[in-house]
C-alpha positions in Angstrom: 36.8 -45.9 -211.6 38.2 -42.1 -211.6 34.6 -41.6 -211.5 34.0 -42.7 -208.4 36.3 -39.9 -206.0 34.5 -37.3 -207.6 31.0 -39.0 -206.8 31.6 -39.1 -203.1 32.8 -36.0 -202.8 29.6 -34.2 -204.7 27.3 -36.7 -202.3 29.2 -35.4 -199.5 28.8 -32.1 -200.7 25.5 -32.7 -201.0 24.5 -33.6 -197.6 26.5 -30.4 -196.1 24.6 -28.2 -198.6 21.5 -29.7 -197.1 21.8 -29.4 -193.9 23.0 -26.1 -193.8 18.8 -25.8 -195.7 17.7 -27.8 -193.1 18.4 -25.3 -190.4 18.2 -22.5 -192.1 14.5 -23.6 -192.1 14.4 -24.5 -188.7 15.6 -21.0 -187.8 13.2 -19.5 -190.1 10.4 -20.9 -188.6 11.6 -20.7 -185.0 11.7 -17.0 -185.2 8.4 -16.5 -187.8 6.3 -14.1 -184.9 3.2 -16.0 -185.4 4.9 -19.3 -184.8 6.2 -17.9 -181.9 2.9 -16.7 -181.0 1.0 -19.9 -181.1 3.3 -21.4 -178.7 2.9 -19.1 -176.3 -0.4 -18.6 -176.0 -0.6 -22.9 -175.8 1.8 -22.5 -173.2 -0.1 -19.8 -171.5 -3.5 -21.7 -172.1 -1.3 -25.2 -170.1 -0.4 -23.8 -167.5 -3.7 -21.6 -167.3 -5.6 -25.2 -166.9 -3.2 -25.6 -164.2 -4.1 -23.2 -162.2 -7.4 -23.2 -162.3 -7.4 -27.2 -161.8 -5.5 -26.4 -158.6 -7.6 -23.1 -157.3 -11.0 -25.9 -158.0 -9.8 -28.5 -156.3 -7.9 -26.1 -153.5 -11.8 -24.6 -153.3 -13.2 -27.6 -153.1 -11.0 -29.5 -149.8 -11.8 -25.6 -148.0 -15.5 -25.9 -149.1 -15.4 -29.2 -147.2 -13.7 -28.5 -144.8 -16.0 -25.4 -144.2 -19.1 -27.7 -144.5 -18.0 -30.6 -141.8 -20.1 -31.1 -139.1 -18.0 -31.2 -135.8 -16.9 -33.9 -133.8 -18.0 -34.5 -130.4 -14.8 -33.3 -129.4 -15.3 -29.7 -130.8 -18.5 -29.6 -129.3 -17.6 -30.3 -126.2 -15.0 -27.8 -126.2 -17.9 -25.1 -127.0 -19.9 -26.2 -124.4 -19.4 -29.2 -122.0 -22.5 -29.9 -121.5 -23.2 -30.6 -124.8 -21.8 -33.5 -124.8 -24.1 -36.2 -122.2 -21.8 -38.9 -120.4 -24.2 -41.6 -121.4 -24.8 -42.1 -125.4 -27.9 -43.6 -126.0 -28.4 -45.5 -129.3 -31.6 -47.4 -130.9 -30.3 -50.8 -131.1 -32.2 -53.0 -133.5 -33.6 -56.7 -132.8 -33.3 -56.0 -129.0 -32.6 -59.0 -126.9 -35.0 -59.3 -124.4 -32.6 -61.6 -121.9 -29.3 -60.8 -122.4 -28.3 -56.7 -120.9 -26.2 -54.2 -123.6 -22.6 -54.0 -123.0 -21.1 -51.3 -122.6 -17.7 -49.3 -124.1 -15.9 -45.5 -123.3 -16.5 -43.4 -126.6 -13.2 -41.9 -127.1 -11.4 -39.2 -129.4 -8.5 -38.9 -131.3 -8.2 -35.1 -130.6 -5.5 -35.5 -128.2 -3.0 -37.6 -127.2 -4.3 -38.4 -123.5 -7.1 -40.1 -123.3 -10.3 -37.8 -123.5 -13.8 -40.1 -122.6 -16.7 -38.2 -124.3 -19.4 -40.8 -123.1 -20.4 -44.2 -122.7 -22.0 -46.3 -125.6 -23.9 -49.3 -125.5 -23.5 -52.4 -127.6 -25.4 -55.6 -128.7 -25.0 -58.4 -127.0 -25.5 -60.4 -129.9 -22.5 -59.1 -131.8 -20.1 -58.2 -129.1 -20.7 -60.6 -126.2 -21.3 -63.7 -128.3 -20.4 -67.6 -127.4 -16.6 -67.6 -128.2 -16.3 -69.8 -131.5 -12.5 -71.7 -132.6 -14.3 -73.8 -134.8 -15.3 -70.7 -136.7 -12.5 -68.4 -136.5 -10.9 -71.3 -138.1 -12.7 -71.9 -141.0 -12.9 -68.1 -141.6 -9.4 -67.9 -141.5 -8.8 -71.1 -143.8 -11.7 -69.8 -146.8 -9.6 -66.5 -146.7 -6.0 -68.3 -146.9 -7.5 -70.1 -150.0 -9.7 -67.6 -151.2 -6.9 -66.5 -154.4 -4.6 -69.7 -154.2 -4.4 -71.8 -157.0 -2.7 -75.6 -156.9 0.0 -75.2 -160.1 0.6 -79.2 -160.0 0.4 -80.9 -163.2 1.3 -84.0 -164.3 1.1 -85.2 -167.9 -1.4 -87.8 -169.4 -0.6 -90.3 -172.4 -1.3 -87.8 -174.4 0.8 -85.2 -173.4 4.4 -87.5 -173.9 6.3 -86.3 -176.4 7.5 -89.8 -177.2 6.8 -91.9 -180.0 4.3 -94.1 -180.6 5.8 -96.7 -182.4 4.9 -100.3 -180.9 8.4 -101.6 -179.0 8.6 -104.8 -179.9 6.7 -107.7 -181.7 2.7 -109.2 -179.8 4.6 -112.4 -180.1 7.2 -115.3 -180.2 9.7 -112.0 -178.1 9.7 -113.9 -174.7 8.2 -110.0 -173.4 5.4 -108.9 -172.1 3.3 -107.6 -174.5 3.1 -103.7 -174.9 2.5 -100.8 -176.7 4.6 -97.9 -176.5 7.1 -96.3 -173.7 3.7 -93.8 -172.5 2.5 -96.8 -170.6 1.9 -96.1 -167.1 3.8 -99.1 -166.3 6.7 -97.2 -167.0 9.3 -95.3 -165.3 8.8 -92.6 -168.1 5.7 -93.1 -168.8 2.6 -91.3 -168.0 1.0 -90.5 -164.0 -2.0 -92.4 -164.0 -4.9 -90.0 -162.5 -2.6 -87.6 -161.3 -3.2 -83.6 -160.4 -3.8 -81.6 -163.7 -3.4 -78.1 -162.6 -3.7 -74.6 -162.7 -6.7 -75.9 -159.9 -8.2 -72.8 -158.3 -8.7 -73.5 -154.5 -11.8 -71.3 -154.1 -14.5 -71.9 -152.0 -18.0 -70.2 -150.6 -17.8 -70.2 -147.0 -21.9 -70.2 -146.3 -23.3 -66.8 -145.0 -23.8 -68.4 -141.6 -20.5 -68.7 -140.5 -19.1 -65.6 -142.1 -21.2 -63.6 -139.9 -20.9 -65.7 -136.9 -16.7 -65.3 -137.3 -17.1 -61.7 -137.5 -19.4 -61.7 -134.3 -16.7 -63.6 -132.6 -13.8 -61.9 -133.3 -15.4 -58.9 -132.4 -16.1 -60.7 -129.2 -13.1 -61.5 -128.5 -11.7 -58.2 -129.2 -14.3 -56.5 -126.7 -13.6 -59.2 -124.0 -9.2 -58.3 -124.1 -10.0 -54.8 -123.8 -8.6 -53.8 -127.1 -11.7 -52.7 -129.2 -11.6 -48.7 -128.6 -15.3 -46.6 -130.4 -14.3 -43.2 -131.5 -15.8 -40.5 -132.6 -14.0 -40.0 -135.7 -10.8 -40.0 -137.4 -10.0 -36.6 -137.4 -6.5 -35.8 -135.5 -5.5 -32.3 -135.3 -1.7 -32.7 -136.9 -0.2 -35.2 -139.7 2.6 -35.7 -137.4 3.5 -39.0 -137.5 4.6 -39.0 -134.1 1.5 -37.8 -132.4 -0.4 -41.1 -134.2 2.5 -42.7 -131.9 2.5 -40.9 -129.1 -1.4 -41.3 -128.7 -1.0 -45.5 -129.5 1.5 -45.5 -126.7 -0.7 -43.4 -124.4 -3.5 -45.4 -124.8 -1.2 -48.6 -124.6 -2.9 -49.4 -127.8 -0.1 -52.4 -128.0 2.0 -52.3 -131.2 -0.8 -52.5 -134.1 -3.6 -51.2 -134.4 -6.2 -50.9 -137.5 -8.7 -48.4 -137.8 -11.8 -48.5 -139.4 -14.4 -46.3 -140.6 -18.0 -46.4 -142.8 -16.4 -44.9 -145.9 -13.3 -44.6 -147.4 -12.5 -41.3 -148.2 -10.6 -41.6 -144.9 -9.0 -37.8 -142.9 -6.0 -36.2 -145.1 -4.3 -35.6 -141.3 -4.7 -39.9 -140.5 -3.5 -40.5 -144.0 -0.4 -38.7 -143.4 0.3 -39.7 -140.2 -0.2 -43.5 -140.7 1.8 -43.8 -143.9 5.4 -44.3 -142.5 3.9 -47.2 -140.4 2.6 -50.6 -141.7 1.4 -51.6 -138.3 -0.9 -48.9 -138.2 -3.6 -49.5 -141.6 -7.2 -47.7 -142.4 -9.7 -49.8 -143.2 -13.1 -48.9 -144.4 -16.1 -50.8 -143.2 -17.2 -53.5 -146.2 -13.6 -54.6 -146.1 -13.6 -55.7 -142.5 -12.9 -59.2 -141.6 -11.8 -61.8 -139.0 -8.2 -62.4 -140.5 -7.3 -58.1 -140.1 -8.9 -57.7 -137.0 -7.1 -60.9 -135.4 -3.8 -59.9 -136.8 -3.5 -56.5 -135.5 -3.9 -56.2 -131.8 -6.2 -53.1 -131.4 -9.5 -52.7 -133.1 -10.6 -49.1 -132.8 -14.3 -48.3 -134.9 -15.6 -44.9 -135.4 -19.4 -44.3 -134.2 -20.3 -44.2 -137.6 -18.7 -47.8 -138.1 -20.2 -49.2 -135.3 -23.6 -47.9 -136.5 -22.9 -49.4 -139.7 -21.1 -52.9 -138.5 -24.2 -53.5 -135.9 -26.9 -52.5 -138.5 -25.6 -55.5 -141.6 -24.8 -58.2 -138.8 -27.9 -58.1 -136.7 -30.1 -58.0 -139.9 -28.3 -60.9 -141.7 -28.4 -62.9 -137.7 -32.2 -62.4 -137.5 -33.5 -63.0 -141.4 -35.0 -65.7 -141.9 -36.0 -65.3 -146.3 -32.8 -66.9 -148.5 -30.9 -64.0 -150.4 -33.2 -63.0 -153.2 -30.0 -63.5 -155.6 -30.1 -67.2 -155.1 -34.1 -67.7 -154.3 -36.3 -68.6 -157.5 -38.7 -67.0 -157.9 -36.1 -63.5 -159.0 -33.4 -66.1 -160.3 -35.0 -65.7 -164.1 -36.0 -62.4 -163.3 -32.6 -61.1 -162.8 -30.9 -62.6 -165.1 
């Protein structure tokens, strides 16, 4: 019994000496000039890498700005006669029975409404017959696109009840029943009930989707809520500039800006970040729900060309898609 205090004192002294030794070793290692040189070299290399990456992206951004093709408004400022009053466009699949519709070509470079010219719009895309049933089918398809039905009712095999027969088959004066999982009991299983989760996804036919986009674009054009701009370039990234532009041109409380690419200009991206009711959208994501949800639709000239090209191609093609054709089905997969 007398050795225990001595043993505890020696253990405490050993821990103290071990801690002092470890601190001395760490101090010697930190003071070693070779290790300190390697640390400084590693820190300087990381800093140099960050500097190189920053300069690289800065040079690329400056180069892209220098190599960017000037907009129609910039050409107009340099030479007013270079931008014609009417901008001619070559339209595919022309309709000889219906004349093309016309719209102004505008710019976002100034807050005031400045016209750069006039454009011809294809009547099969921007002047179709209004079909509310087509819009309903498109909206319902988009609503049920990602919806899942989680309703679930247990079957007889899912119930955690005993499988013992409740009563003898005969001589009890009762009905002939087996166990409590029978569907005739209130605590039993439910016959033919929902067995979720079940996806409500279905694919709308392509001609319904094409007609839905054409109908929505025709509605926007007929309501004077469709505007064509040369590009989405704005002179500043100040959010107040966008708000002044929308208020000056009476574009309503919400607007959808559509471009032909998903690499949007930097100024308009920062300017629209503070406004949830002003949104940017690439042309491949254009849909009926977003067009009807926003009051004003703004298309760039490149997006207009892309939209007309794709919609006219699918509206006038006579051959089914090669993905579902019989002759290419086995070769493709």
